[in-house]
C-alpha positions in Angstrom: 125.2 -10.1 96.6 128.8 -11.4 96.3 130.0 -13.7 99.1 133.3 -12.5 100.5 136.1 -14.7 101.7 135.5 -13.5 105.2 131.8 -14.5 104.9 132.7 -17.8 103.6 135.2 -18.5 106.4 132.6 -17.4 109.2 130.0 -19.5 107.6 132.2 -22.7 107.4 133.4 -22.0 111.0 129.7 -21.8 112.3 128.6 -24.7 110.4 131.4 -26.8 111.8 130.0 -25.9 115.2 126.6 -26.9 114.1 127.8 -30.4 113.1 129.6 -30.8 116.4 126.5 -29.9 118.3 124.5 -32.4 116.3 127.1 -35.1 117.2 126.8 -34.0 120.9 123.1 -34.4 120.8 123.4 -37.9 119.3 125.9 -38.8 122.0 123.7 -37.4 124.9 120.7 -39.4 123.5 122.7 -42.5 123.7 123.5 -41.6 127.3 119.7 -41.0 127.9 120.6 -37.4 128.9 117.4 -36.0 127.4 117.5 -32.4 128.5 121.1 -31.9 127.1 120.0 -34.0 123.9 117.4 -31.4 123.2 119.7 -28.5 124.0 122.4 -29.6 121.7 119.9 -30.6 118.9 118.5 -27.0 119.1 122.0 -25.5 119.0 123.0 -27.4 116.1 120.3 -25.7 114.0 120.9 -22.4 115.7 124.6 -22.5 114.7 123.7 -23.6 111.1 121.1 -20.7 110.8 123.9 -18.4 111.9 126.4 -19.8 109.4 123.9 -19.1 106.6 123.2 -15.6 107.9 127.0 -15.0 107.8 126.6 -15.2 103.9 124.3 -12.1 103.9 126.2 -10.3 106.6 123.5 -10.6 109.2 123.3 -11.8 112.8 121.5 -11.1 116.0 122.2 -11.2 119.7 118.9 -12.8 120.3 117.8 -16.4 119.4 114.5 -15.0 118.3 116.2 -12.4 116.2 118.4 -15.1 114.4 115.2 -17.1 113.8 113.4 -14.2 112.4 116.3 -13.0 110.2 116.7 -16.6 108.9 113.1 -16.8 108.1 113.2 -13.5 106.2 116.3 -14.1 104.3 116.3 -17.8 103.6 112.8 -19.4 104.1 110.5 -16.7 102.8 112.9 -16.0 99.8 112.7 -19.7 98.8 116.6 -20.1 99.2 115.7 -22.7 101.7 112.1 -24.0 101.0 112.3 -27.6 102.4 112.5 -26.5 106.0 109.4 -25.0 107.7 109.7 -22.0 110.2 107.4 -24.1 112.5 109.9 -27.0 112.8 112.6 -24.5 113.8 110.3 -22.8 116.3 109.3 -26.1 117.8 112.9 -27.1 118.5 113.5 -23.6 120.1 110.3 -24.1 122.3 111.4 -27.5 123.4 115.0 -26.4 124.2 113.5 -23.5 126.2 111.3 -25.8 128.2 114.2 -28.3 128.9 116.6 -25.4 129.9 114.4 -23.1 131.9 111.1 -24.5 133.0 111.1 -26.0 136.6 109.8 -29.5 136.8 109.6 -30.0 133.1 110.2 -33.5 131.8 111.6 -34.2 128.4 110.7 -37.8 127.4 112.7 -40.0 125.1 110.4 -39.7 122.3 110.7 -35.8 122.4 114.5 -36.2 122.4 114.6 -38.7 119.6 112.4 -36.4 117.5 114.6 -33.4 118.3 117.5 -35.2 117.0 115.7 -36.4 113.9 114.6 -32.9 113.2 117.9 -31.4 113.7 119.5 -34.1 111.4 117.0 -33.3 108.6 117.5 -29.5 109.0 121.3 -29.6 109.1 121.3 -31.8 106.1 119.1 -29.3 104.2 121.2 -26.5 105.4 124.4 -28.1 104.4 123.1 -28.6 100.9 122.1 -24.9 100.7 125.4 -23.8 102.1 127.3 -25.8 99.6 125.2 -24.5 96.7 125.5 -20.9 97.8 129.3 -21.1 98.3 129.8 -22.9 94.9 127.7 -20.0 93.2 129.6 -17.3 95.1 126.5 -15.2 95.5 123.1 -14.9 97.0 120.3 -13.5 94.9 
C-alpha cells in the first residue's frame, strides 16, 4: 500500500501530538501530579498509535478499537515487533484507573514506570514511522 501525502501529513501531525503529550507527562511527573502523569503518558502512545494507523487509513472512535487495530496492523504483522501489546494495554489500564476509579491512588513508582514505558514505545514508533515514510509504502 502506497502512503499518500494526506496520510503522511496526518501521521506527522498526530505524532507531534504524541511527542507533546510525552513532554507533558514528564512535566507533570516533575510536579508530582501523578494522575495527570499517567494520563499524558498513555495519551502519548495513543496519539502515536493513531499516527501510524493513519498510514494504513484506519482509525477508531474507541480507545480499545485503536489498540486492536494497531495490534492487528503493526504488531502482529511484525512491522513493529519490539513493543508488546501487553505493555500498551497496561498503560491503558493504569490510565483508566487514574482517570475513572474512585479512591484509586497512583504512586510515584507507577507514574515513573508509565513515563519510562511511554518513552520507549514512542522511540520505537518514531523509528518505525520514519522507516515507513522513507519507503513510502506499507507491505
